[in-house]
C-alpha positions as CSV (number, residue, x, y, z in Angstrom):
1,M,0.0,0.0,0.0
2,I,1.3,3.5,-0.9
3,V,0.8,4.9,2.6
4,K,2.7,2.1,4.3
5,S,5.5,2.1,1.7
6,F,6.3,5.8,2.5
7,G,6.6,5.2,6.3
8,K,4.7,5.4,9.5
9,E,4.9,9.2,9.8
10,Y,3.4,9.7,6.4
11,A,0.6,7.2,7.2
12,K,-0.2,9.2,10.4
13,I,-0.2,12.5,8.5
14,C,-2.6,11.0,5.9
15,G,-4.9,9.7,8.7
16,A,-5.0,13.2,10.2
17,G,-5.7,14.8,6.8
18,F,-8.6,12.4,6.2
19,F,-10.4,13.1,9.5
20,L,-9.7,16.8,9.7
21,Y,-10.8,17.6,6.2
22,F,-13.8,15.3,6.7
23,S,-14.7,17.4,9.6
24,Y,-14.1,20.7,7.7
25,A,-16.2,19.7,4.7
26,L,-19.0,18.6,6.9
27,S,-19.3,22.1,8.2
28,R,-18.7,23.9,4.9
29,S,-20.3,22.7,1.7
30,P,-23.1,22.5,1.1
31,I,-24.2,23.4,4.7
32,I,-22.9,27.0,5.0
33,P,-24.7,28.6,2.0
34,L,-27.9,26.8,3.0
35,Y,-27.4,27.7,6.7
36,A,-26.7,31.4,5.8
37,E,-29.8,31.5,3.6
38,S,-31.9,30.1,6.5
39,L,-30.7,33.0,8.6
40,G,-32.1,35.5,6.0
41,A,-28.7,36.3,4.2
42,S,-28.7,38.1,0.9
43,S,-26.6,36.8,-1.9
44,Q,-23.8,39.2,-0.9
45,M,-23.9,38.0,2.7
46,V,-24.0,34.3,1.6
47,G,-20.8,35.0,-0.4
48,L,-19.1,36.7,2.6
49,A,-20.1,33.8,4.9
50,V,-18.5,31.3,2.6
51,A,-15.5,33.4,2.0
52,A,-14.9,34.3,5.7
53,S,-12.9,31.2,6.6
54,T,-10.7,31.7,3.6
55,I,-10.1,35.4,4.5
56,T,-8.4,34.1,7.7
57,G,-5.9,32.2,5.5
58,I,-4.8,35.4,3.7
59,F,-3.3,36.7,7.0
60,L,-2.1,33.4,8.6
61,K,-0.8,31.1,6.0
62,I,2.5,32.9,5.4
63,P,3.3,33.3,9.1
64,S,2.3,29.7,9.8
65,G,4.5,28.3,7.1
66,I,7.5,30.4,8.1
67,I,7.1,29.7,11.8
68,S,7.0,26.0,11.0
69,D,10.3,26.5,9.1
70,I,11.8,28.0,12.3
71,L,10.2,26.1,15.2
72,G,9.3,22.8,13.5
73,R,6.2,21.3,11.9
74,R,4.6,19.2,14.7
75,I,3.6,22.0,17.1
76,I,2.1,24.0,14.3
77,L,0.2,21.0,13.0
78,I,-1.3,20.5,16.5
79,V,-2.4,24.2,16.8
80,G,-4.2,23.9,13.4
81,A,-5.8,20.6,14.4
82,L,-7.2,22.2,17.5
83,F,-9.2,24.7,15.5
84,F,-10.5,21.8,13.3
85,A,-11.7,20.0,16.4
86,F,-13.2,22.7,18.5
87,T,-14.7,25.3,16.2
88,P,-17.7,23.3,14.8
89,F,-19.3,23.2,18.3
90,F,-19.9,26.9,18.1
91,Y,-22.0,26.9,14.9
92,P,-25.3,25.6,16.6
93,I,-25.4,28.8,18.8
94,V,-25.4,31.1,15.8
95,S,-28.5,33.4,15.7
96,S,-27.5,35.9,13.0
97,V,-25.5,36.1,9.7
98,I,-22.9,38.3,11.4
99,L,-22.2,35.8,14.1
100,L,-22.0,33.1,11.5
101,I,-19.3,35.1,9.7
102,V,-17.4,35.5,13.0
103,I,-17.4,31.7,13.6
104,R,-16.3,31.2,10.0
105,L,-13.4,33.5,10.5
106,L,-12.4,31.5,13.6
107,H,-12.8,28.2,11.7
108,G,-10.5,29.5,9.0
109,N,-7.6,29.2,11.4
110,A,-7.7,25.5,10.9
111,T,-6.8,25.3,7.3
112,A,-4.7,28.5,7.4
113,I,-2.4,27.0,10.0
114,F,-2.5,23.3,9.1
115,G,-2.6,23.5,5.3
116,P,0.9,25.0,4.5
117,T,2.5,23.2,7.4
118,V,1.3,19.7,6.3
119,S,2.4,20.4,2.7
120,A,5.9,21.4,4.0
121,T,5.9,18.4,6.3
122,I,5.3,16.0,3.4
123,S,7.8,17.9,1.3
124,D,10.4,17.3,4.0
125,L,9.7,13.6,4.0
126,A,9.7,13.1,0.2
127,D,12.5,13.2,-2.2
128,K,12.0,14.9,-5.6
129,K,11.3,11.6,-7.5
130,N,8.4,10.8,-5.2
131,R,7.2,14.3,-4.3
132,G,4.3,14.5,-6.7
133,I,2.8,11.1,-5.8
134,Q,3.2,11.7,-2.0
135,L,1.6,15.1,-2.1
136,G,-0.9,13.8,-4.6
137,F,-1.8,10.8,-2.5
138,F,-2.2,12.9,0.6
139,S,-4.5,15.2,-1.4
140,S,-6.5,12.2,-2.5
141,I,-6.9,11.0,1.1
142,Q,-7.9,14.5,2.1
143,G,-10.4,14.4,-0.8
144,V,-11.9,11.2,0.5
145,G,-12.6,13.0,3.8
146,Q,-14.1,16.0,2.0
147,T,-16.3,13.6,-0.1
148,L,-17.7,11.9,3.0
149,G,-18.1,15.3,4.7
150,A,-20.2,16.7,1.8
151,L,-22.2,13.5,1.5
152,L,-22.9,13.2,5.3
153,G,-23.6,16.9,5.5
154,G,-26.3,16.8,2.9
155,F,-27.8,13.7,4.5
156,L,-27.8,15.1,8.0
157,I,-29.2,18.5,6.9
158,S,-32.1,16.7,5.2
159,Y,-33.0,14.3,8.1
160,K,-31.4,15.8,11.3
161,G,-31.1,19.5,10.7
162,F,-28.1,21.9,10.8
163,G,-27.2,21.5,14.5
164,F,-26.6,17.7,14.4
165,S,-24.4,18.2,11.3
166,F,-22.1,20.7,13.1
167,L,-21.8,18.4,16.2
168,A,-20.8,15.5,14.1
169,S,-18.2,17.7,12.4
170,G,-16.6,18.5,15.8
171,F,-16.4,14.9,16.9
172,I,-14.8,13.8,13.7
173,G,-12.3,16.7,14.0
174,F,-11.3,15.3,17.4
175,I,-10.3,12.0,15.8
176,G,-8.1,13.9,13.4
177,L,-6.5,15.8,16.3
178,L,-5.5,12.4,17.9
179,F,-3.7,11.4,14.8
180,V,-1.7,14.7,14.8
181,F,-0.7,14.1,18.5
182,F,0.9,10.8,17.4
183,V,3.1,12.5,14.7
184,H,6.7,12.4,15.9
185,K,8.6,14.0,13.1
186,R,12.1,15.0,14.2
187,D,12.8,18.7,14.2
188,E,16.1,18.8,16.2
189,E,17.9,20.6,13.3
190,R,15.8,23.7,13.8
191,E,17.1,26.6,15.9
192,E,14.8,28.9,17.9
193,R,17.2,31.9,18.1
194,N,16.8,35.1,16.1
195,L,13.2,34.2,15.3
196,F,12.2,37.6,13.9
197,K,15.3,37.8,11.7
198,K,14.6,34.4,10.3
199,F,10.9,35.2,9.8
200,M,11.7,38.3,7.8
201,Q,14.4,36.5,5.8
202,G,11.8,33.8,4.9
203,I,9.4,36.4,3.6
204,K,12.1,38.2,1.6
205,E,13.3,35.1,-0.1
206,I,9.9,33.8,-1.1
207,A,8.6,37.3,-2.2
208,S,11.5,37.6,-4.5
209,N,10.9,34.2,-6.1
210,K,8.9,35.2,-9.2
211,N,8.3,31.6,-10.1
212,I,6.3,31.0,-6.9
213,V,4.5,34.3,-7.2
214,V,3.4,33.7,-10.8
215,T,2.2,30.1,-10.1
216,S,0.4,31.2,-6.9
217,L,-1.4,34.0,-8.8
218,T,-2.5,31.6,-11.5
219,I,-3.9,29.1,-9.0
220,A,-5.6,32.1,-7.2
221,S,-7.5,32.6,-10.4
222,Q,-8.7,29.0,-10.3
223,M,-9.6,29.4,-6.6
224,F,-11.6,32.5,-7.4
225,V,-13.8,30.2,-9.5
226,V,-13.8,27.5,-6.8
227,G,-15.0,30.0,-4.2
228,A,-17.8,31.2,-6.4
229,Y,-18.8,27.7,-7.3
230,N,-18.8,26.5,-3.6
231,A,-20.9,29.4,-2.5
232,F,-23.5,29.5,-5.2
233,L,-23.7,26.0,-6.8
234,P,-25.9,24.9,-3.8
235,L,-28.3,27.8,-4.2
236,Y,-28.3,27.5,-8.0
237,A,-29.1,23.8,-7.7
238,K,-31.8,24.4,-5.1
239,D,-33.5,27.5,-6.5
240,I,-33.0,27.0,-10.3
241,V,-32.7,23.2,-10.8
242,M,-35.0,22.4,-7.9
243,V,-32.9,19.7,-6.2
244,E,-33.0,18.7,-2.5
245,A,-30.2,19.2,0.1
246,W,-29.2,15.5,0.0
247,Q,-28.8,15.7,-3.8
248,I,-26.6,18.8,-3.4
249,G,-24.5,16.9,-0.9
250,L,-24.2,14.1,-3.5
251,I,-23.0,16.5,-6.2
252,F,-20.2,17.8,-3.9
253,G,-19.5,14.3,-2.8
254,I,-19.2,12.8,-6.3
255,Q,-16.9,15.6,-7.5
256,T,-14.2,14.6,-4.9
257,T,-14.8,10.8,-5.3
258,T,-13.4,11.1,-8.8
259,T,-10.1,12.3,-7.4
260,L,-9.3,9.1,-5.5
261,L,-7.0,7.8,-8.2
262,A,-6.5,11.0,-10.2
263,R,-4.5,12.9,-7.6
264,P,-1.7,10.3,-6.9
265,L,-1.6,9.1,-10.5
266,M,-1.3,12.7,-11.9
267,G,1.2,13.4,-9.1
268,R,3.3,10.4,-10.3
269,F,2.8,11.4,-13.9
270,S,4.0,15.0,-13.2
271,D,7.1,13.5,-11.4
272,K,8.1,12.0,-14.7
273,T,6.9,14.5,-17.3
274,G,6.8,17.9,-15.6
275,R,4.2,19.9,-13.7
276,K,3.4,23.0,-15.9
277,P,1.8,21.3,-18.9
278,I,-0.6,19.3,-16.6
279,I,-1.6,22.4,-14.7
280,F,-2.1,24.4,-17.8
281,T,-4.4,21.8,-19.5
282,A,-6.5,21.2,-16.4
283,L,-7.0,25.0,-15.9
284,I,-8.2,25.5,-19.5
285,I,-10.7,22.6,-19.1
286,N,-12.0,24.0,-15.8
287,A,-12.5,27.5,-17.4
288,I,-14.6,25.9,-20.2
289,L,-16.6,23.8,-17.7
290,I,-17.6,26.6,-15.3
291,S,-18.7,28.8,-18.3
292,L,-21.0,26.0,-19.5
293,L,-22.5,25.3,-16.0
294,P,-25.6,27.4,-16.5
295,L,-26.7,25.2,-19.4
296,L,-27.2,22.3,-17.0
297,K,-30.8,22.1,-15.8
298,S,-31.1,18.7,-14.2
299,F,-29.7,16.8,-11.2
300,E,-28.2,14.2,-13.5
301,L,-26.3,16.7,-15.5
302,L,-25.1,18.5,-12.4
303,L,-23.9,15.2,-11.1
304,M,-21.9,14.6,-14.3
305,F,-20.5,18.1,-14.0
306,G,-19.4,17.3,-10.5
307,V,-17.3,14.4,-11.7
308,L,-15.5,16.4,-14.4
309,W,-15.1,19.5,-12.1
310,G,-13.7,17.4,-9.3
311,L,-11.2,15.7,-11.6
312,G,-9.9,19.0,-13.0
313,T,-9.7,20.7,-9.6
314,S,-8.0,17.8,-7.9
315,I,-5.3,17.6,-10.7
316,I,-4.6,21.3,-10.3
317,S,-4.3,21.2,-6.5
318,S,-2.1,18.1,-6.2
319,V,0.3,19.0,-9.1
320,A,0.6,22.7,-8.2
321,S,1.5,21.8,-4.6
322,A,4.4,19.7,-5.8
323,F,5.4,22.4,-8.3
324,I,5.6,25.0,-5.5
325,T,8.0,22.7,-3.6
326,D,10.1,22.3,-6.8
327,L,10.4,26.1,-7.0
328,A,11.6,26.6,-3.4
329,K,14.8,25.8,-1.5
330,R,14.4,23.1,1.2
331,E,14.9,25.5,4.1
332,N,12.0,27.6,2.8
333,F,9.4,24.9,2.1
334,G,7.1,26.2,4.8
335,A,7.4,29.9,3.6
336,A,6.8,28.8,0.0
337,H,3.6,26.9,0.8
338,G,2.5,29.7,3.1
339,T,2.9,32.2,0.4
340,Y,1.2,30.0,-2.1
341,G,-1.7,29.3,0.2
342,T,-2.1,33.0,1.1
343,I,-2.3,34.1,-2.6
344,F,-4.8,31.5,-3.6
345,D,-6.8,32.2,-0.5
346,I,-7.1,35.7,-1.7
347,G,-8.6,34.4,-4.9
348,E,-10.9,31.9,-3.1
349,A,-12.1,34.7,-0.8
350,L,-12.8,37.2,-3.6
351,G,-14.7,34.5,-5.6
352,P,-17.8,34.2,-3.6
353,I,-17.8,37.9,-2.6
354,T,-17.5,39.1,-6.2
355,A,-20.0,36.4,-7.4
356,G,-22.5,37.6,-4.8
357,F,-22.1,41.2,-6.1
358,I,-22.6,40.1,-9.7
359,L,-25.7,38.2,-8.8
360,S,-27.3,41.3,-7.4
361,F,-27.3,42.7,-10.9
362,L,-27.1,39.7,-13.3
363,P,-28.4,36.1,-13.4
364,Y,-26.4,32.9,-12.7
365,S,-25.6,32.4,-16.3
366,W,-23.6,35.6,-16.5
367,M,-21.9,35.1,-13.2
368,F,-20.5,31.7,-14.1
369,F,-19.5,32.8,-17.5
370,L,-17.6,35.8,-16.2
371,V,-15.6,33.9,-13.6
372,G,-14.8,31.3,-16.3
373,V,-13.5,34.0,-18.7
374,Q,-11.1,35.4,-16.2
375,L,-9.7,31.9,-15.5
376,F,-9.2,31.3,-19.2
377,F,-7.1,34.5,-19.8
378,I,-5.0,34.2,-16.7
379,T,-4.2,30.6,-17.7
380,L,-3.0,31.8,-21.1
381,L,-0.6,34.2,-19.4
382,F,0.7,31.3,-17.2
383,G,1.3,29.3,-20.3
384,K,3.5,32.0,-21.9
385,Y,5.6,32.6,-18.7
386,K,9.1,31.2,-18.8
387,F,10.1,29.6,-15.5
388,G,13.6,29.9,-14.1
389,A,15.4,27.7,-11.6
390,I,13.9,24.4,-10.5
391,Y,15.6,23.1,-7.3
392,E,16.6,19.5,-6.7
393,G,16.3,19.6,-2.9
């Protein structure tokens, strides 16, 4: 088995990723847009509620990644896992959209702290010839958790209501937290002196790496689309296509089910053939798909869309993460993934906010078309960019 062949520490990290992102998805999609709407939110406020957790990442991912470079990965992983486990228990007390947004900002600490740190941790464990498959396989395991979260969330909303869904999310998060506590990655080589100097040095080195900045901005364009899709596909499906909550959960679930083999396989393929052509192709396909989404007027067609969308999105996320590691020096892996995460979080946060604004003037067809067009043109610019040094570390 892949997990076993890469060692016990990698297996424990994969276990943590499965349960933590299972928990996170269970209290995110499709539940948050529906929950916000039940509280009387406008389209703009729905977009803000969905984006709130991502906004947190804009401010925390770079510091989290750099601090993990300085102090070690394990303690930062634990801090992130604590937010996964505890925050869902606050959702049932929400009585207004504003309070929901506050809780979403708090919940965003989970992925903001854990995300770049776990990518850097796996990058530490892997050599370059296995980097794509190890990051891809972790992304796939994470995707399984997200699939189950979306499926269980849709089912629980339909039959048990919102409150029970959030409580289940918290309990599953605690299981993931236990896995993180058992991670014992060695960090003795890290020094804790001159923290501020090292922190600023990490920011300077990554900010000056144009390869990382260009790649991150390109993926931010994709995440802009993902943010809009996650926020408004549930409402589009419910209000326009007239499907039920459990069916919406199935759409979100099936789109990540398709990634189970795609992520590690494309990661391995990119190890052998290169990352950029794979990323470019998947981005173009996603730009076309999202532009055509308004033509789909049945549950069955939305389900088929979910398969294709999940495939393209998973390829981009797994291969791009390995590409970021290739573009960074080993001592800056945390800073590189923190920068990458921060920039694409800006895109993901702006997506639902911008889409909500567009929907206040234009119908769904125009909104999905416009977000697709911006992705298409940004991808063409990425295709023309000439990358510099690729590190072997």
